[in-house]
C-alpha positions, 0 to 999 in steps of 0.5 A: 488349473488341476481340479482334484477328484475322489471316484466312487463306483461299485462294478471295478469295470465302471470304475475302471474304465472311468478312471481311464478316461479321466486320465486323458485330461491333464487338469483332472487328478483322480485321488482315489476309486471307492467302491462303497458308500463308506469307502468314498466317505472316508476317502473325502474325508482324508482327501478333501477333494474339489469334485466327487463322481459317485454312483447313485447306488453302491454298497451296502445297500444299493438304493440311494447311497450317492444321494446320501453322500452328496447331503453328506459332503454339502455339509460338512464339506460344503466347497467339494461338488458333486457329479452324481451319476444314473443308469436311468432316467430316475426324476425322484433322485434328481429331486433329493440331489436339489432339494437342498440346492443346486450349487455344486451339483450335477446329475447325469446319466452314465450314458454320458461318461462315455464322452470325455468332453461333456463329464470334464465340462460337469466336473468343471462346471460343479467345482465352480459352484455352478450346477448341471442335469442331464437333458433327458432327466430334465425332460423327465421332470418336466413331464412329472412336474405337478407342483403348485405355481411358487409365489415367485412365479407370481411375479412374472408375465405370461410372455416370462413365463412362457419364455421359462417353459421353453428354457425348461425344454433346453430351447437356446434364445434363438429356438425359443424365440421361434417357438414364442414368434418373438426375435432372440434380442426379446428373448434376452430382455426377457430371460435377465427380467426372469433373472432379476424376478427369481432373484437370482444374482448375476454370476454365470449366466448357464448356471442362472439358467439351469437354477430358474428352470430348477425353480419353475420346476418346483426342485428348488425353493425360490 
């Protein structure tokens, strides 16, 4: 199934490079390339893409146009996913991107763009309503998190919080088990309980893991 795209990147060379990369995937169809916030919003209204790929900084202000575009798209085109690309690890921008919800949103560093498999996976995930956070950005969010534990996290036992903390570090079930000296099966049971206590509905497990971690970090509200 073809996924339609609009790309926004003010650097001509970067825009052409990403366009050429996307052309290698027969399931991705690029409908328009844009160099500014205004061009992006016009293209979204004209083409109604399934996914938008956008840089954070673009004309006219070169500040947070990509984040503002993502929020405007959520309001006016809620079924359109957005992959935001950043050159630097900027937790504050990730917080802004996810504060209205993590569904259909991805935050990736531009260094991931060179890997079509990684970029393509992010595009497909947000097209399905899922979410993706770059591992380096997740690490920075963990380090900068000073948010008080919300009431929903009070539902978790001490062990469940330990499991969730290891999930936030990106650990697999096996890695979490090794870190906490419990079996992978026990980890799986704890994670399923965490999902239930955090009111995360049975959908894609990877998407639920991401959302659980974002709740833990205080990025999204319970």
